N, C-alpha and C positions, 0 to 999 in steps of 0.2 A: 153227698156232704165229705163221705171217707173219700172218695177220688178228693175232692178239693182239696181235703187236708194232706193226702199224699203228695198232692201236686206241689203246694205253696212247701211241703220241708224238700220235695226233689230240689227245687227254682234254690232254695236256701243253703240246702248241700253244696248244689254247683257253685255259690258265692260265695261261700267258705272255703272252698277249695279255689277258687280264683284268688282270693285275697291270701292264702296261704302258698300258693305259687308263687305270685305277686311277690311276698313277702322273702319268698326262698330266692327269688328274681333278683332284688333289691341288693342282697347282700353281694358287696365288691369280694371278687376272688382277689386273696393280695399273694404275691409270689413275693421268694426270698428278696429280688434282686428289685421288685417293686419297694420293699420294707427296708432296704437299705436306702434306696432312693428318697423316701419321703423323709426317711430319719436324717438324712444329710442337706435336703430342704428344709426342714422344720423344728428340726431339736433346738429346744431355747440354750443349750449349754456350746453349741456349734454357733448360734449368733451371736451370744456372749465372744467368745472368742474371737470370731470376726469383726467385732466392736475394738476388740484391745489392737487389732489389725491397721484399724483405721487409726486406734491414738498413738501409735507408734508410726504412721506416716505424716502424722499431721505434726508430731515431735521432730523428725525429720526433716520436714519442709522449711519448719521454725529456725535449724539448725544451718542449714542453708543461707534462709535469708538475714542470721544476723552477719554473717558476710557483708550485707549489706551497710552505704550510711546511714545514719541517723539523724531526720530532722524534726527540730521542735521548733513553733514559735508560742510568745506569750504575750500577753500585753496586760496593763493594768490601767485604774485610773479611779481617782476619787480625791475627795475635797479634806483639807486640813484648816481647822478652827483653832482659833488662841490664839495665845503669845507667841510667835515667832521670832529669832532674830535678822536681824535686816543685815542680808548677804553683803559681807567686806566691809562690815559696821563692829562696833561694840554698841550696837544701841537693839532694842524690843521693841516690836508692835506687835499690836491685835487686827488679827486677819481673817480673811477666807479668801480659800484660794482651792483653786482646781488643778490637775496636774494629771496628765497622762505619759503612758511611755509604750515602747513596746519594740521587739526586738525578733530574731529567727536565726536559730544557733542548728549547723549541723555539724556533724563528729564522725569519725569514719576511722575505725581501728586501723592501722597496719602492722603489727606485729601482738602478739599475747598468750607467748611464750608455745603455740603452734595448738593453743587449746580449741579454736575456734574449728581449724579440721580434724584432730581427731575429736573432738564432738560429733561433727556428723558422720564419722565413722564408728562411730559407736553408736549411735540413732540406729545409721543404717544395721549395723547386727542385730541393735533392740528389737528393730522390727521383724527380723529375721527369726528372733526367738520366738515373737506373737504370733508368725506363721508356721512354725515349727509345732507350739503349744495347739494352734487349730489343728495340724495334721496328727498331732498326737491324741486329739479329743473325737478326732472323726474314725481314725482306727480304731480308739477304744471303744466306741459308739456301734461301728460294725461287726467288733467283735463280740460284743452282748447282743444287737441283731441277731447274727447268728446265731450265737450260744441259745437265745430263747425262742429263736423259731424251729430248732432241732429238738427245745425241749417240749416246744409246743405238740410236735409228731411226736414224740416218744410220750405225750399224756394222751394224746388220741387214742394211738396203741393201745394203751395201758386201760384206756375207757372200754374201748371194744371188747379187751379180753373180761372186763371186768360185767360186760353186760352178759357175754357168752358163759362166766361162770356162774353169774345170775341164774340165767337162762335153765340152766344147767340142774343149780341147786334145787331151781322150782318143781322141773322134771322130776328131781329125786324124792322133793315132798311129794309130790301128788303119787308117785308111785309107792312110798314108805303109808299112806295114809291107806291106802285101798289095801296093802297087804297087813295094816295094821287092823281096817274093818273086819278082814275076812279071817284076824287070827294069825297071821303068817309070821308078825311082826308086833315085839313089845311096845309099851308106850316110850321107852326110853329110844326106841331105833326112831321114832317119829319123833321125838322130842329133839334129838340129834340132827337129824335133819331138817328140822324147823332154824335150830343153831345154825347150820352149816346157809341157810337160806340169810339171815340176821350178818352173818359173818359176808358175805357175799353183796349183799346194798350196802354194807360199811364199806368196805372196799370200792362198789362204784362212787358214791358219797365222795371219798376221798379223792378217789381219779379224777371226780367230775370237777372239784373244787382246785384241785391243781393244775387244772386245765383250763381253766376261767381265770386262775392267777396267772399265769404265763401268757394267756394270751391279754390280760391288764395293762402286763407289763409291757408289751411290745407296742400296743397301743401308745403308752406313757412315751414310750421312745420315738415314734411316729408324731408325736402330739394330737393326737387322734382324740374325741369324743368318747370315753370309757364307753357309752350305753351305742355308740355304733355297731352295727352289727356286720362282722365282716368274716371273709371266709377263708380260710388258708389252702394254699393250694400245694398238696401231696405231689411229692417227686417219687418217680417209678425207684424204689430203693433198690429194689434187683438187677435195675440197670448199670447202679453206682461200681461200674466194675473196674476204674480206676481211680479206687482207693487202695492207697500208697501205705504201706505200715512197716515197712523197712527202712529205719534213716539213719547216716553216719549222724551223728551228733556234736562231731569236730566241725564238718562242713555247715552243717544247719548256723553251726554260730556263729563262724566263719562270716557266710552272708548276711547272716542277721544283724550283724554289729556295722553292717554298712546300708542295713534299709531300715531297720526300725528306729522309727521317729522319736524314742524315748532316749538315744542315744546321740539323734543328732541334737535333738534338743538341748540336753547336755553340752556336745561338744559347744555348741552354738552362745549358749552363756560362760561360760569358760573363756572363748574369745572378746564377749564382752566385757569380763573383768579387767581380761589383760588391755584392755583398750579405756579403761575406767583409772588404768591405773598412770597411764601418759596423759589423761586429761590432769590428772590431780597432779602431777610434777609440774604443767604450766604453770599454776602458782607461784613459783619458784622465780621466774622472769619476768623483766618490765614488761610494762604494757605501753604502746606506742599508737598516739592517737591524730590526727590531724584535725585541728577545729578553724571552722569560718563563722562570722555571723553578720549580722545586721541588725541597724537598732535607729531608732528617733524617739524625740519626747514632745511636751507641749506643756503650756503650762497659761493660763488667764491671766496673770499676775503682769507679765509683759504685754502693755499696751498699747507701744510703738516700737518703732523701729529708726535707727540714727543712722544716714546712709553718708556718703562724702559724694558731695558734688562740687567739680572742677571746674571752676570760670574758665570761659574761652580766650579770657583777655588777659594780659600781665598786671598785678595788681601797682598804680604808683606809691613809691615809698619815700620821695622826697624831692626836691629841685637843685639844680646847680645852679649856686650862687650866680650872679650877676647875667646869665642865660637863661635866666627860667627855662631852662629843660628837664622835663622828666625823668625822676630815676626809679625803673622797673624792676620787678624781681625778674632774679633770674629764670625761676620754674614758674608754671601755671598754680592758683591756689586753689585749694580744696575747703569748700565748705561744710559742715556738718550739715546736714538736714535729718528731719525728725518727722516719721509717717506713723500710721496703723500699721499693726503688725498683725496679720490673719495667722489663724492656725495650720494653713497650708503652706505658709513659706516658713511658719516656725520648721517646722516636720520637716521642709525640704533641706534648710538649713544646719539643723540639727542633726541629721542623718550622718550616720558613722558606720564602718567596715571595721572588723578585725580578722585577723587571718592567724594559725600560728601551729607550735608543734607541743603535745604535752607526752610527758615522760611519767610515769608513775613506778618506782623501784620500790618492791619490795623488800625489810631490812627486818623488821622482826614483828610477825604477826603473831604473840604467844604460841610456837607451835603448832598452828592450827594446819599448815599446810603440809609439816612434818606426816601430825595425825592419820590428814586426810587420807593421804601417798599409804604411809602403813596402813588403815584401815581395808584400803584398795588392796594392797598386797597380800592382806589375807583372807580379804572375799576370791580374791586368784583360787589359795591354794584350797577353800570348801571349793570351789567349783570344778577343781583338779579332784579331789577326793570325790566331790559327788558322782563326776564322769567314770570313775575307776568301779564306783558302788553301783552306779547302772550297768557297767559293762560286766560284772561279779554277777549281779545278781540275772541278768538277760543269760548268761553264760548257763546258770545254774537253773533256771526256769526250763530253759531249753531240754537240756538235760534228761530233766525230770519229764516233761513232756515226753521225749523220745522213749523212757521208760513206760512211761503211762500208756503212753500208744501200742508198743509191745505187748503189759499184761493184759490192754484189754483186747487186744485180737485174740490173745490165747482164753482168756475169759470169757469172749463168744464162743470159739470154738466148744469148748467145753458146753457153756450153757447149750448151743443146740445139741450137744450129744445127749443131755441129761434131759431134753425136752423131749427129743424124740425116744429117749428110754420109758421116761414117764408115759405118755402119749399110748406107746405100745403099754405100757402096763397098766393103764386107765382101760384101752379097749377091753383087754383080757380079763380083767375084776370084774369090767361093765357085764361081761357075758355069763359069767359067773354068778354076779350077784341078781341079773335077770330069772335065775334058774334055783338059785337060793340056795348055790353054793358055798358064798362069804356072806359075812354080816353086813350089816350096816358101816359100822365102825371099821372093816377094811376098806370098805368103798369110797367112805367120808375121806380115810386118808390117803387115796388113791387121787381122787378127785384133788385133794391139797397139793400134794408134791406137783400134780400136774399143771396146775395155777400156779404156784408160786416159781414152775422153773419156765412157763411160758413168760409171764413178766420178768423173769429174769432174762429170757432170751428177748425179747423184744430190747430191755435195757441195755444189755450187753452189744447189740446191733447198732444203736445210735449212739454208745460212747465209743467203739471203734471210728464212727464217721466223725464224731466230735473233735478227737484226738489227733485224727488227721487233718482236720481241717484248721487245727492249730498249729501244726505244723508250716501249712500254706501260709496262715498269716505271719509267723515269724520269718518268713521265707520271703514275706511280700509280694506273695499269687494272690491273683484277686480269688475271695471266697466262694462258689457257687454249688449249686443243688444239682 
């Protein structure tokens, strides 16, 4: 019976290990490039910007189509009831009639103050603005993904360090408990060791929470299910030997002004407002258009048609006295003939055409055109100021980024030296603590200093990498790890 239970437990253990292995295998490993590619492919903010691009292309296409002629057809038909005037007479009669008419009109604009052409140019610039907005969204998201990815790596290292610190605190607690039981330490020493464990546990919880939060943010950028397990591929930071820390801020600014999407977007918007002034001034000019049309009508009140019938013979109008010779007309005689008048015949006989030239000259429109032009000029001034503000902000940001990178590099060097010193101090203190030459307070102080210096060094290491990648971003370089 015991062997059977052991066998079942062994099978269950193997099954559980298989499930654990499968779960670990099911976790997808995400590289930085994969995170960037998925963000660019799935992020809803980018898709929204791309929809705006499509709207801009539709507006541009319509502006081109406005150069084409317009063709419209209309028809009407209805019954008239009650009294109405008899045509051509001062008489009224009560009757019911059905009347129908139809026409087709075509019109093409020949001149409109250059508005049609200028509108095409403006819509093309507006489309470029939409494309620039999409590029800006993509660049901003790439930077956010890289920032979050590096934050995840930092938090992972902090979790590992927190676990090591908790393990060290537990070991210290075990030794303090043994020493307390044999009388080598006081209750205060034991309580301090327990407090150190609680502090280390809290640090681990905080670090794990920060890691989980950064993982959630990365999933949101990629539009992933927040409960989907993923694993972040850790690049070998020690192999990152190309981390540049010295930059000329002026050179970076000059390059960034030519490639930064924010600057390009501001300049495109400025050109759009310049074109808007030309469109607005077009209202000062006359509009010349060519038009033509066709039409016909029908009425059921016209039931008969009178036509002229020409007699093939000459009509006798008298005789010559004494000779009985007939006197004939000089021309052949036409006789009116009445007959049914069909709808088809009416439409054919009433068919009419028209063609002409229409000129609309603006004389006074309550200063609307002047106001429109003035507002367009003010919008241009605002766009010019926005462009200059964007350039100034970019310059300030880059100069600050260069200074931050230099400071981060110095901080990392200092943090590394501090960590090495605290590491050596902890080793010496631990050896003395094990033989009872120092008390628990001194030992816990050495542990605290070691833990803090380790966290500071980890954070400083990734700060240098991040600051350097920020400069690459402003230079338009591809950000890789």
